[in-house]
C-alpha positions as CSV (number, residue, x, y, z in Angstrom):
1,Y,254.4,182.8,177.7
2,L,250.9,183.4,178.7
3,S,249.6,181.7,175.6
4,I,251.3,178.5,176.6
5,H,249.4,178.3,179.9
6,S,246.1,179.9,178.9
7,P,243.9,179.0,176.0
8,V,242.1,182.3,176.5
9,F,245.3,184.3,176.0
10,N,246.3,181.9,173.1
11,A,243.1,182.8,171.3
12,M,243.6,186.5,172.0
13,F,247.2,186.6,170.7
14,Y,246.9,184.1,167.8
15,G,243.2,183.8,167.0
16,D,241.0,185.9,164.9
17,F,240.5,188.6,167.6
18,V,241.1,192.3,167.5
19,E,243.6,191.9,170.3
20,R,245.9,189.9,168.0
21,N,247.2,193.1,166.4
22,A,247.0,195.4,169.5
23,T,250.1,196.7,171.2
24,E,248.1,196.8,174.5
25,I,245.1,194.7,175.7
26,E,242.8,196.0,178.4
27,L,241.6,193.2,180.7
28,K,238.3,194.4,182.0
29,D,237.3,193.6,185.6
30,V,240.8,192.4,186.4
31,D,242.7,194.0,189.3
32,R,246.2,195.0,188.2
33,K,247.9,193.9,191.4
34,E,246.1,190.6,191.3
35,F,247.1,190.0,187.7
36,V,250.7,190.8,188.6
37,G,250.4,188.2,191.4
38,L,249.1,185.7,188.8
39,L,252.1,186.4,186.6
40,K,254.5,185.9,189.5
41,V,253.1,182.5,190.0
42,I,253.2,181.6,186.3
43,Y,256.7,182.8,185.6
44,P,259.5,180.9,187.3
45,S,260.0,182.7,190.5
46,S,259.8,182.3,194.3
47,A,256.1,183.4,194.4
48,K,254.2,181.0,196.5
49,I,250.5,180.3,196.9
50,T,249.2,181.5,200.3
51,D,245.9,182.0,202.0
52,A,246.3,185.7,201.1
53,N,246.6,185.2,197.3
54,A,244.8,181.8,196.7
55,G,241.4,183.4,196.3
56,Y,242.3,185.8,193.5
57,L,244.7,183.2,191.9
58,L,241.8,180.8,191.8
59,K,239.5,183.4,190.3
60,L,241.9,184.5,187.6
61,S,243.2,181.1,186.7
62,H,239.6,179.9,186.3
63,Q,238.8,183.0,184.2
64,F,241.8,182.6,181.9
65,Q,241.7,178.7,182.0
66,I,245.2,178.3,183.4
67,T,245.1,174.7,184.6
68,M,248.6,174.7,186.0
69,I,247.7,177.4,188.6
70,L,244.2,175.9,189.2
71,D,245.9,172.6,190.1
72,R,248.5,174.3,192.3
73,V,245.8,176.3,194.1
74,E,243.7,173.2,194.6
75,E,246.8,171.4,196.0
76,F,247.4,174.3,198.3
77,F,243.9,174.1,199.7
78,I,244.2,170.4,200.2
79,N,247.6,170.4,202.0
80,D,248.4,173.9,203.3
81,S,245.5,176.2,203.7
82,Y,244.0,177.2,207.0
83,L,240.5,177.6,205.5
84,S,237.6,175.8,207.2
85,V,236.3,172.6,205.7
86,A,233.0,174.5,204.9
87,D,234.9,177.1,203.0
88,K,236.9,174.5,201.1
89,L,233.7,172.7,200.1
90,R,232.1,175.9,198.9
91,I,235.2,176.7,196.8
92,S,235.4,173.2,195.5
93,D,231.8,173.4,194.3
94,Q,232.2,176.9,192.9
95,Y,235.2,176.0,190.8
96,N,234.6,172.3,190.3
97,L,237.8,171.3,192.2
98,T,237.0,167.6,192.5
99,D,240.2,166.6,194.4
100,L,239.3,169.2,197.1
101,Q,235.9,167.7,197.6
């Protein structure tokens, strides 16, 4: 399911990488709880994007190129977030979120 949403995981699982034949893959510099939070948003569930999880969801979805979540986080920042305009502009520049600008 990850490979459908992420070209990074698609390459890991189906490309010519060592990870293709591994039973476990270590994701370096990825917090376990944050990754579980990412999975809860990807997989059909009631997990919502909030000010508490939007930052790490943006970071991880950018890292793994999961555009579905990038789009949802950007939409959250536009419509529902309590972040200041300055913070939103900084984030939009950092992650190239053109609709947020």
